[in-house]
N, C-alpha and C positions, 0 to 999 in steps of 0.2 A: 529801596525794597524793604518792605516790612518783614521782620523776622518772626516767624511762628514755629510752633513745634511740628507742623506738618512737613517742614523742610527736612526734618531729620528722620523721616520714616524709613523703615528698613526696606530693602538693603541700602545703606548709606555709604557713598563713596566720596571721600574728602576732596580728591583731585577734581572729580567731576563737579562737585559743589562749588569750588573756587573758580573753575573755568566758566561755569554758568553765571556766577556772580560778576566776574570781570567782563563777560560778554554783554551783560545788561547795562554796565556803566558806560556813559558816553565818553569816548576817548580812551577807553580802557582795553579795547580789543583790537582786532585787525581790521575793523570796519573803517573805511575811509583812507586806508593806507598808513604809511609810517608817519606822514605829516599830521594825521589826526590823533595820534597816540599822545596821551597826557599822563605821564607817570605821577605827577603831583596829585592830580585829581583822583587817580586810582588809589594812591596811598591814603588820601583823606577818606575816601569811600571805605577802604578796608578798616581804618581805625574806627570809623563811625559804626560799621557793621559789627566789629569786635565788641564795642560797648553795648550794642543791642543784644548780642549773644550773652554777655555777662548778665544783663538785666533779666533776659529770658531764663537763664540758669537759676538766678536767685528766686525768680517767681515760681519756677517748677519746684525748687527745693522747699520753699515755704508750703507749697501745696502738698508735697510728700509728707512733711512733718505733721501737717494738719490731719492728713488721713491716718498716719500711724497713731497719733494721739487718739483719734476717734476709734480706731480698731482696739487699742488697749482698753479704752473705757467700756466698749461693748463686750469685750471678753470678760471683764470683771463682773459686769452685770449678768451675763449668762452663767458664770460660775456661781454667783449668789442664787440664781434661780434653780440651778441643778441641786445645790445643797438644800434649798427649801423643799424641793420635790422629794429628795431622798428622805428627809425628816418626815414628810407627810406619808411616804410609803411605809416607813418603819412603824409609824403610828397605826396606819391602816392594817398592816400585817399583825400587829399586836392585838388590835380589836378583833381581827378574824380568828386568831387563835383562841381568844376568850370566848367568842361566839361558838366556835366548834366544840370547845370543852363544855359549854353550857348545853348545846344540842345533844352531845353524847350523854350528859347527865340526865337530861329530860328523857331521851330515848330509853335509857336503862330503867328509869322509873316507869315509863309506859309499858315496856316489856314485862317488868315485874308485875305491874298492875294487871296486864293482860293475862299473864299466867295465873294470877290469883282469881281473876274473873272466870277464866276458862275452867280452873279447878272447881269453882263454885257452879258454873253454868252446865258443865258436862254432866255431873250427877243429877242436876235438876232436869236437864233434857232427857236423860235416861229415865229419871223418875216419871217425867211427863209421858214419855213413850211407853213406859211400863204401865202407867195408869191407864193410858189409852188402850193398850192391848188387853189389860185386865177388864176394861169396860166391854170390849168386844168379846172377850172370853166369857164374861158373865152372860152376854146375850146368847152365846152358844150353850152355856150351862143351863139357862132358863128355857132354851128352845125357841126363843122369839127374837128374830133378827130385825130390830127396829131401826138400826142406823141406815141413813140414806145411802151410804157408800156401798152397801150390799144389795140395795134394791134399785139403784140407778144404773142403767146400762152404760151411760156415758162416763161413769167413774170406775170402769172395770180395771183400769190400771192401778188406781189407789187400792181397790179391793184386793187385787192380786198381791200387792206388796204386803198388805195386812195379813192375808190368809197364809202367805208363805212364811211369815214370821210366827204366826200362831201354830202352824203345822210343825215347825221346828221345836216350839215350846212344848207342844202336846206329846212329842216323842219322848220327852224327859219325865213325863208324869207317870205315876204308877197305873197299871192297866186296870186293877181291880176297883179302884175308886173313881177313875175318870174314863171308863170304857165308853160310856155313852157320849160324852162330850168329844172324846178323841175321834169317835166314829163320825160325829157331825162335822167336825173340822176337816177330817179326811174327805168326807163327801163333798163339802164345799170346795175344798182344794182341787179335787178332780173335776168338779163342775166348772170352776173358773179356768182350769187348765184346758178343758175341752172347748170352752167358749173362746179362749185366746187362740187356740189352734184353728178353730173355725173362722175367726176374724182374720188370721194370717192367710188362710186359704182364700177367703173372699177378696182380700186385698191383692193377693197374687193374681187372681183371675182378672181383677180390674186393672192390674198393672200399676198399682200405687206403691211405689218403691219406698216412699217416706213412711207410710203406715206399716208396711212390712218390717221396716227397720225398728220402729217403735215396739211393735208386738214381739219381735224376736229378742229385743233387749229385755223385755219383761219376762219372757219365757226362759231366758238364759239361766235364771235361778231355780227353775222348776225342773222336776224330773222328766217332764214331757218335752224338754228341749230337743232331745234326740228324735222324738217322734215328729216334732215340727220340721226338723231337717229332712226326715224321711218323706213327709208330705210334700215338702218343697221339691225334693228330687223326683218323686213320682209325678208330680204335676208338671215339672219341666219337660218330661219325656212324652207327655200327651201331645199327639199330633206331630211329633218330631220325626218319626220314621214313616214317611209317606212314599219314599222312593225305594227302588229295588236294592240299592247299594247301602247296606247298613253302616259301612265304614265312613262313607261320605256324610251320611246323616249324623253319625256320632261326632265327627269333626266339626260340623256346622253347629250342632247342639252345644258342644263344649265351648266353642268360640263365643256363642251368644250368652251362655250362662256365666262365663268367666267375667264378663263386663258387669253383670248384675249382682253376682254374689258378694263382691266387695262392698257394695252399697247397702246390703241387707244385713249381713252377719258380721259379728265382731271378729271371728276367726275364719276368713274366707278360704284359706288353704285347706283346713280340715273338711269343710263342706265340699270343696271341689274334689278332693281326694275321695270322699265318700261317694260322690256322684259317679266318678270314673270307675270306682270299684263296683258299684251297683250295675253299671252298664256292662262291664266285662263279665261279671258273674251271672248275669241274667240274659241280656240281649245278645251279646257276642257269643257267649258259650252255647246258647240255644241254637244260634245260627250255625256255628261251627259243627255242632253235633248233628244237626239236621243235614248239612251238606255232606258230611263224611260218613255217617252211619249208613246212609242209603246206598253208598257205593263201596263200602269197605270190603264186603264179601262177594258182591256181584260183579263189579268192574274195578279191578285193581288199578288199571291205567288211569281211569278217571279219578279214582280215589287219590292217587299220588299227585295228579295235577291239582286237584282241589286242595289237598293238604299244603302244597307248595304255594298256591295262590293265596289261600286264607292266611297262612303264616306270614307271608310277605306283606299282605295288606295290614295285618295286625301290628307287625313291627313298625311299618310306616306310620300307622295311626299313633302308636306309642311315641314315636319320634316327634310328631306334631304336638301331642299332649304334654311332652316334657318341657315345652316352652312356657307352660302355665306354672303358677305357684302352687306346688303340691306338698310342700314341706322340704326339709333339708335333704332327705335321701330319696328323691323322687325316682331316680333311675332304678334303684333296687326295688322300689315299690311297683313300678311298671313291669319290671322283669318277672317279679313273682306273679303278677296277674296273668301275664302271657304264659308262664309255666303252668299255672293252675288250669288253663284252658287246654293246652296242647300236650301236657306231660304224658297222658295215657296213649296218645298217638305217636309221639316222638320215640317212646321206648321201643316200639315195635317197627319203627320206620325202616331201618336198614335191612331187617329181615325181609320185609315185604318188598323192598327195592331189589334185593338180590333175587328173590323168587320171581318177581316180575321180569327182570332182565334175563334170567335164565330161561323162563318159558317163552318170552318174547323173541329172544335170539333163536331158540330152537324152532319156533314157528316160522320166522323169516327164512331160515335156512331150508326148512322142509318145504315151504311154499315155493321157493326157487327151484329146488330139485324136482318137485312135482310138476312145475311148469315145463321142465326139460324132459319129463317122462324118464327120469333117472332114479334108479334104486341105489341109494348110497351103499357103497361096498364097505365091508369090514376089512380094514387093511392089516389087522393082526398086530400082535405085540409080543414081547417076550424075547427069549434068547434066540429062537429060530429066525424070527424076523430081523433081529439085529445082525445075525450072522449073514443072512442074505444081503442085507444092506452093505455090510463091509465088503463082501465078495464083489458086489456090483460096483462099489466105489473103486476098488483096487484093480479089477480086471475088465470092467465095462461089459461083463457078461450078464444078460438078463436072466434071472432065475424066476421062473413062473411064466404064465401065459401072457403074451402081449395082446393088448386090447385095442380096438378101433374106436376112437372117440368121435369120428366123423367131423373133425375140426373144431369141436366144442372144447373151450378152455375151462368151463365150469367155474369161471370167475365173473361175477356180475357187479358192475359199478352201482346199479340201483340197490342191490343187496347191501353193498358196503356203505352207501350213503344212509340207508335205513338203520343199519347197526350203529354207525357213528352218531347219527342224529339221536337215537335212543340213549346212547351212552352220554352224549353231551347234556341232554336233559337230566340224566341221572346225576352227573357231576354237579350241575346247577342246584338240583334238589339237595344233594349231599352237602354242598357248601352252606346252604341256607338252613337246613333242618338238623344237621349234626351238631352235637356238642363240640366246642373247640378242642377238647381233649381227645375226642373220638374221631375227629375229622380225618386225620391221615390214615387211620386204620380203615375207616369206611371207604375212603377214596381208593385205597389199595385193593380192597375186595371188589369194587366195581371194575377196576382196571384188570384184575384177573379174569373176570367174566368176559371182558372185551377181548382179551388175548385168547381165551378158550373159543369163543364163537368166530372171531374174525381171522385170527392167525392160525389156529389149530384146525378148527372144523371147516374152514373155508379155504384159506390160502394153502395151508399145508396139504389138505386133502386134494386140491387141484394140482399141486405139484406131484403128489404121489400118482394120481391118475395120468398126469402128463408123462411121467417117467415110464409108466406101463405102456403108453401109446407110442413110444419111440421104437422104431424097428431096429433090428440088429445091424451091425456094420456091414454084413455081407448081403444086405437086402438090395434088390434091384432098383427100387424106387426110394429116394430119400424123402423123409417126412419132416418138414420144418415147423410142425405144429407146436412143438415145445417152446420155440422162440416167441410165439404169441403169448404163451403162458408166462414166460419170463417178463415180457413187456408189461402185461396187465398186473402181475404180482408186484412189480417194482412200483407202478403207479399207485396201487392200493396201499402199499406200505408207506409211501410218502404221505398219504392222507392220515394213516394211523400215527405216523411220527408227528405230524402237525398237531393232531388232537392231544397227543402225549405232552407236547410242549405248551400248547395254549390252554388246555383245560386241566390236566392233571398236575403239572409242575407247580402252579401257584398254590395248590392245596397241600402239597407234601414237601415243599422246598425247605422248610425249616424243621423237619422231623426225621427220625431215623428211617422211616419208610422210604425215603428218597433212594437210599442205597439199594433197598430190596427191589424197587421198581426198575432202577437202572440195570440191575443184575438180571432181572426177568426179561427185560427188553433185549439185553445182550444175548441171552440164551436163545430167544426166538430168532434173532438175526442170524446167529451162527447156525442154527438148524436149517434155516431157509437157504443160507449160502451154500451149505453142503449139497443140498438137493438141486439148487440152481446150477452149481458147478458141475455136478454129475450129469444133469440133463443137457446142458450146452455142450459138454465134452462128447457125449454120445451122439448128439445131433450133428456135430462137425464130423465125427467119424463116419456117420451115416452118409453125409454129403460126399466125403472123399471116396467112400466105398462105392457109391453109385457111379461117380466119374470113372473110377478104376474099372468098374464092370463094363461101362460103355466102351472104353478104349480097349479093353482086353477081348471082349466078345465080338465087337462090330468093326473095329479098325483093322484094315488089311494093308499089307505092304504094297500091294498094287494100286492102292487108292491114290498115291502120288505119282504113279507112272502112267502118263497119258497114252492112249492108243495111237494117237497121231503125235509122233515126236516133234513135229513142227508146231503143234498147238500147245503152247506152254502158258496159256492164259487162265488155267484153272486156279481160282482163288481159294477155294476150300472144298472139302469133301462133304458127303452127307453126314458122316459121323461127326465131323467138326461142327457142322450146323447144329446137330442134336446136342453136342457138348456145349456149344455156345448158348443154346436155348436153356439148357439145364443150369448153367452158371447165372444167366440173367434171372431165372426164376428164384435163385437163392439170394440174389442181391438185396431186394427190398426188405425181407425179414431181418437180414443182418444189419441193415441200416439202423433199425430200432435198438439193436443190442450193442453194436460196436461203434457207438458214437465217438467221434474224435480219435478213432484208433488209427495208427500208422499202418494203412492197409498195404503199402508196398513192402514193408518189413515182413508182415504176415504172408504176403503173396510169395516173397522169396523163400520163406521157410516152408510153406506148404508145397512149393515146387520140389523140395527135396524128397517128398514122399509120394508124389504123383507125377508120372512121366508125361506130362502134357503142359502146354502153356496156360497161364492164368490171366491173360490180359482182360481187363474190364470186369473181373469177378467181384472185386471189392472196391472198384472205382466209385468215387462219390461218397465213401463212408467217412472220409476225413475232411476236416475243414482246414487243417494246417499241419504240416510236418516239418520237422527240423532234423536233419541228419548230418553227421560229420564224424569221421573217425570211428571209434568203437562205441559211441554214446548217442542216443536219440532221445529227444524230449517229446513226449506225447501228452497233450493237455487232457487231464482227467483220467489218465490210465497209468498203470505200472506194469511193465513187462520184464520178466526175468527169464532167461533161457540162453540158448546158443544159436548163433547164426550158421549160415552155410559153411563159413570158414572156421567154425569152432570157437570164434571169439565171443566172449560173454557180452550181452547187452543189458543195460539198465535204464528204465524209464521212470521219471518222477511221478508220484501220485499226488494230484492236487484237487481232483474233483470230489466234493464232499457228499454228494447226494445219494448215489446208488450203493448197493451193498453186494453186487454180484461178483463172484469169483469164478473164473473159467480156467480150466487146465486142459491143454490140448495134448492128446495122446494119439498120434497118427502112425499107423503101421508099426506099433510097438516101440517107437522112438519118441523121446520127449522133445516136442517141438517148441514149447514155450509155456509161460504162465502169465495169464492176463488177469489183472485185478482192476476193477473199476472202483475208484475211491469214494 
C-alpha cells in the first residue's frame, strides 16, 4: 500500500491505522482463519511500511524547509518595499509643506496687492460717481435734462437711484445760491416718486409680484415708501368686504395678504402690522360704533348682546391674527388695538349691566304679579315688624290679619327660569367684558342683584304671604297651602344654588369676594329657614287643631254603643270616617315635605297630644326605617326630642340638599325637632 500524506488526516488514530494496515496484508489478519496467518510476512510488511513512512517524513520536512525559506525571502522583500514607501512619503510631505508655504506667501502678496488696488480703485469709483452726479447736477443747474436716463421711461429705476442721491446732496447746499436747482431736483424727486408709486399700483392690479418687489425695493430709499405701503394696504381691501360678516372677511383678507406681503416687501412684519392696524382703526371701529351706538340708549338689552358678540368676535379674530408674523410683541400690539376700539364701551359696561338687570328683574316680577291680578303688599320693616316676627316665632300667635291666598303660592318656575337666564347671560358678559382685576367685584354685584330679585323679592315675599295665609291653631279647617310654598321654594333654591356653583364660583374662586358671596348665601339660607320652620310648625299645629276639633265637637260616647247589643259588626263611626278623610287629605302634601322621615316615630309622638289613633296618616312617607333601643337612623333627617317614655332620640343627618328646619310645638309641649340636611 502506497504511503501518502492523506492517510494521516485528522482525526488520526494510530491503533485504527495499524489494524487497517494489517487487514489489508494477505495472511496478516483473521481472514482465512488461524492457518492463513503469516507473522513473518506481516513483519516484513510492517518494516517496509516503516521505511516508506521515514521517506515520507523526509519529503515533507524538505518541503517545509523550502516554504520557510521562501517566506523569509518574501518578508525581507516586503520590508524593503515598506521602507521605500516611507521614504517616498516623507519626500512628498516635505514637498507639500514647501508648496503650502509658497501658496501662503503668494496669497499674502495677492491680498496686499488687492488692498492696494482697492485703495486706489475706491476713490477712483467715488470720483467717477461724483463726476457723473456732477454732470447730472449741471443739467439741473442749466435747466436742460439731456441725459437719456431722465427721458427714457424704461430707465426709471436708474433715474430714481440718481435723483435720490442728488436730492441728498442738494439738502447740504446753501439755499440762497442753489435755491433754483434744489427746487428742480425736489420736483424731479417727487415726480419720480409719484411715477414709481403709480407703477407699483399698476403692477399690484395686474398681480405682477416680481415687478411689485422691484419697485418696492427702489422706493425703500424714498420718503414716499410709507405712502407706497398705504397704497398697497388700501388696494388690498378693495372688494374684500363683500359679505355681511366683517370679521370673516378680515380673517380671509389677512390670510391672503400674508402670503403675498413676504414676496413684495423687505420687512413684511411691519407691513402686515400696519395693515391690521388700519383694519382695526377704520373698518372694525366703524362697524362696532355703528352696531353699538344705535342701541346704546334705545335698547339696552340689545346693546349688551351686541357688545358681548362684537367683543367675542374681535378677540377671536385677534387670536387668528396672532399666528402671523407681526413683530416680537404681537400680543400686546393686538390687545392695544382691541382696547382702542372698546375702551369707551367697557368703562361703562358694568353700570349698564347692573341698571339693565335691576330694571329687567323688576319688570319680570311685576309682569308675573300683574298676571295674577295681585297688588304686591308692603310687608313693613323696622323694630315693630321685627317684634311681631319674634312673637310669632316664639308663641305661634299670628299678629295681624290672616289673608286668603286661594291656594296661590306666588312662586313661579317660569319667572325663576327667566331671572336665572338673565343672570347667566350677565355672568357670561361679565366674564368676557370685565377687566381681570375687576371681574370678582363685578360678578359679586350681579350676584347681589340676583339675591335681591329672586330670594328677597320673590321667594321671601312668597314665604311672608304664605305665613299670613296660615290659619290659627284653633281653626276648624286646616290649610296645608304653606306646604306647597315650602316645596316650590326648596326647588327654586336648588336652581339658585346650582347657578351659584356653576356660574359664579369660577369667577370669584381665587379672590376675597368668595368669602363675601358665601356669607351672603348663608344669610339668605338662614332667613328662609326661619320662615320655613315657622310656617311648617304652624301648619302642623293647624292640622292637630282641626283633628282635635272634630273629636271634641262631633264624637259622642254613644257612637260605640250599638242600639242592638247583638249587632257588634260596626267597624267605624261617622266621625271616624270624617277623621280618616281628614288624615288622608293631609298625607299627600306631607309626602313632599317629610321625605325619608321615620313616620312611625312621629306618629307615636303626635299620639301623645291628640287622643285618637293615627293609623295611615303618615304611611308611605318613609322609604326605610331602622329602629332599635333608644336610637333610630333616618336617611336624610335629623331628629332631636323626647319619645313617649321620655327617652331622648337622636337621628343622623346625611341628606345634603334641603335647608328646611321644622320645630313641632303641639299643645304647648315640645314634640320634637326635625331638620332636613
